[in-house]
N, CA, C and O of each residue as an XYZ file, in Angstrom:
268
protein
N      -9.595      6.360     11.814
C      -9.070      7.648     12.225
C     -10.083      8.361     13.108
O     -11.289      8.250     12.884
N      -9.612      9.079     14.093
C     -10.542      9.752     14.995
C     -11.308     10.905     14.351
O     -12.375     11.275     14.840
N     -10.790     11.480     13.271
C     -11.460     12.610     12.619
C     -11.720     12.277     11.152
O     -10.797     11.917     10.421
N     -12.964     12.396     10.727
C     -13.315     12.097      9.338
C     -12.562     12.998      8.358
O     -12.241     12.574      7.248
N     -12.280     14.230      8.761
C     -11.583     15.170      7.873
C     -10.144     14.744      7.587
O      -9.510     15.274      6.675
N      -9.630     13.797      8.354
C      -8.249     13.345      8.179
C      -8.142     12.071      7.345
O      -7.053     11.512      7.218
N      -9.240     11.608      6.781
C      -9.236     10.343      6.046
C      -8.340     10.367      4.810
O      -7.927      9.310      4.332
N      -8.036     11.542      4.288
C      -7.180     11.641      3.107
C      -5.707     11.832      3.471
O      -4.862     11.866      2.576
N      -5.378     11.959      4.752
C      -4.009     12.258      5.178
C      -3.042     11.067      5.172
O      -1.884     11.257      4.801
N      -3.448      9.854      5.561
C      -2.470      8.761      5.603
C      -1.800      8.562      4.247
O      -2.461      8.488      3.211
N      -0.494      8.478      4.279
C       0.278      8.291      3.057
C       0.566      9.567      2.294
O       1.169      9.512      1.222
N       0.153     10.716      2.810
C       0.356     11.970      2.079
C       1.695     12.628      2.399
O       2.030     13.656      1.810
N       2.461     12.057      3.317
C       3.749     12.613      3.704
C       4.665     11.457      4.065
O       4.262     10.530      4.768
N       5.886     11.515      3.586
C       6.835     10.448      3.916
C       8.076     10.514      3.057
O       8.497     11.590      2.631
N       8.661      9.353      2.807
C       9.854      9.284      1.978
C       9.900      7.945      1.265
O       9.230      6.988      1.655
N      10.707      7.897      0.208
C      10.927      6.655     -0.523
C      12.419      6.393     -0.612
O      13.237      7.312     -0.609
N      12.747      5.120     -0.690
C      14.118      4.695     -0.961
C      14.037      3.609     -2.017
O      13.012      2.942     -2.157
N      15.117      3.436     -2.758
C      15.151      2.390     -3.766
C      16.202      1.373     -3.386
O      17.291      1.720     -2.927
N      15.863      0.122     -3.580
C      16.789     -0.957     -3.290
C      16.099     -2.287     -3.470
O      14.915     -2.357     -3.798
N      16.854     -3.331     -3.252
C      16.331     -4.687     -3.388
C      16.049     -5.274     -2.016
O      16.801     -5.066     -1.064
N      14.958     -6.006     -1.936
C      14.587     -6.676     -0.698
C      14.588     -8.183     -0.927
O      14.081     -8.670     -1.937
N      15.158     -8.902      0.014
C      15.127    -10.359     -0.069
C      13.795    -10.861      0.476
O      13.148    -10.179      1.270
N      13.393    -12.034      0.056
C      12.178    -12.642      0.593
C      12.393    -13.143      2.015
O      11.445    -13.237      2.794
N      13.627    -13.461      2.348
C      13.935    -14.036      3.655
C      13.965    -12.992      4.770
O      13.419    -13.230      5.847
N      14.593    -11.842      4.528
C      14.756    -10.832      5.579
C      14.560     -9.414      5.040
O      15.508     -8.629      5.023
N      13.348     -9.075      4.601
C      13.136     -7.736      4.039
C      13.336     -6.622      5.060
O      13.817     -5.546      4.707
N      12.978     -6.859      6.310
C      13.169     -5.845      7.354
C      14.631     -5.515      7.558
O      14.997     -4.352      7.724
N      15.464     -6.538      7.545
C      16.911     -6.344      7.690
C      17.452     -5.538      6.509
O      18.302     -4.664      6.680
N      16.953     -5.841      5.317
C      17.399     -5.113      4.123
C      17.024     -3.633      4.206
O      17.830     -2.767      3.866
N      15.808     -3.344      4.656
C      15.374     -1.948      4.801
C      16.227     -1.237      5.843
O      16.647     -0.099      5.634
N      16.482     -1.901      6.957
C      17.310     -1.308      8.015
C      18.693     -0.971      7.483
O      19.213      0.110      7.761
N      19.295     -1.872      6.726
C      20.626     -1.623      6.161
C      20.602     -0.439      5.207
O      21.519      0.382      5.210
N      19.549     -0.348      4.385
C      19.443      0.786      3.455
C      19.329      2.104      4.219
O      19.968      3.092      3.856
N      18.515      2.117      5.279
C      18.313      3.351      6.044
C      19.561      3.763      6.816
O      19.804      4.954      7.013
N      20.347      2.792      7.252
C      21.567      3.108      7.998
C      22.742      3.460      7.093
O      23.750      3.986      7.566
N      22.625      3.177      5.807
C      23.689      3.470      4.853
C      23.625      4.956      4.474
O      22.633      5.397      3.893
N      24.666      5.729      4.794
C      24.629      7.167      4.478
C      24.611      7.463      2.976
O      24.328      8.594      2.581
N      24.902      6.486      2.148
C      24.894      6.696      0.699
C      23.527      6.428      0.068
O      23.338      6.691     -1.119
N      22.590      5.917      0.831
C      21.250      5.647      0.305
C      20.519      6.965      0.067
O      20.328      7.741      1.003
N      20.106      7.229     -1.182
C      19.338      8.462     -1.434
C      17.916      8.323     -0.884
O      17.236      7.329     -1.141
N      17.485      9.311     -0.140
C      16.143      9.331      0.432
C      15.383     10.483     -0.200
O      15.805     11.638     -0.131
N      14.248     10.151     -0.821
C      13.436     11.145     -1.514
C      12.163     11.404     -0.712
O      11.327     10.512     -0.567
N      12.017     12.601     -0.200
C      10.825     12.955      0.562
C       9.684     13.370     -0.344
O       9.905     13.792     -1.479
N       8.456     13.250      0.160
C       7.286     13.740     -0.568
C       6.248     14.259      0.430
O       6.251     13.882      1.601
N       5.378     15.112     -0.049
C       4.319     15.663      0.792
C       4.784     16.880      1.566
O       5.906     17.355      1.392
N       3.912     17.375      2.417
C       4.249     18.526      3.253
C       3.683     18.308      4.651
O       2.673     17.629      4.837
N       4.357     18.897      5.618
C       3.921     18.780      7.002
C       2.593     19.498      7.210
O       2.239     20.414      6.466
N       1.883     19.073      8.215
C       0.648     19.738      8.601
C       0.989     21.096      9.211
O       1.961     21.212      9.957
N       0.204     22.114      8.901
C       0.494     23.426      9.486
C       0.050     23.444     10.952
O      -0.814     22.661     11.346
N       0.630     24.324     11.754
C       0.335     24.339     13.195
C      -1.139     24.561     13.523
O      -1.646     23.983     14.485
N      -1.832     25.381     12.748
C      -3.238     25.672     13.039
C      -4.106     24.449     12.833
O      -5.011     24.188     13.625
N      -3.840     23.696     11.776
C      -4.609     22.469     11.530
C      -4.337     21.454     12.638
O      -5.254     20.785     13.114
N      -3.080     21.343     13.043
C      -2.718     20.426     14.121
C      -3.466     20.783     15.408
O      -4.044     19.911     16.058
N      -3.453     22.060     15.770
C      -4.132     22.506     16.996
C      -5.632     22.249     16.902
O      -6.241     21.763     17.856
N      -6.227     22.572     15.761
C      -7.664     22.332     15.570
C      -7.998     20.852     15.764
O      -8.966     20.505     16.441
N      -7.178     19.985     15.156
C      -7.424     18.548     15.275
C      -7.260     18.066     16.713
O      -8.053     17.255     17.193
N      -6.242     18.560     17.394
C      -6.032     18.156     18.784
C      -7.208     18.580     19.666
O      -7.661     17.816     20.518
N      -7.687     19.784     19.456
C      -8.841     20.252     20.234
C     -10.079     19.403     19.946
O     -10.839     19.080     20.859
N     -10.279     19.048     18.690
C     -11.435     18.222     18.327
C     -11.335     16.836     18.960
O     -12.324     16.318     19.478
N     -10.156     16.242     18.919
C      -9.961     14.915     19.520
C     -10.189     14.972     21.023
O     -10.885     14.127     21.585
N      -9.612     15.950     21.658
C      -9.731     16.060     23.120
C     -11.163     16.380     23.558
O     -11.613     15.900     24.598
N     -11.871     17.177     22.780
C     -13.258     17.484     23.157
C     -14.131     16.240     23.019
O     -15.075     16.061     23.789
N     -13.829     15.384     22.052
C     -14.571     14.125     21.914
C     -14.294     13.201     23.094
O     -15.207     12.557     23.609
N     -13.028     13.136     23.523
C     -12.672     12.289     24.667
C     -13.398     12.752     25.920
O     -13.905     11.934     26.687
N     -13.447     14.058     26.126
C     -14.069     14.612     27.331
C     -15.586     14.456     27.331
O     -16.204     14.419     28.395
N     -16.190     14.365     26.152
C     -17.648     14.243     26.085
C     -18.105     12.799     26.266
O     -19.289     12.551     26.490
N     -17.180     11.844     26.170
C     -17.554     10.418     26.343
C     -17.467      9.992     27.741
O     -17.745      8.834     28.053
């Protein structure tokens, strides 16, 4: 990650679905679950607030410009 302060962020926001996956075509199974309007999708985590996003963008861009 470009910022050490963000090392705890991956996996902190997303969603889960429940279903069975075949060994042969797990990607196809996931796609079918996501396209099925009856599949319950459970979200978790919270979005980054705008100020944190802006701070991170400025930090990333200042590092790029200094290299």
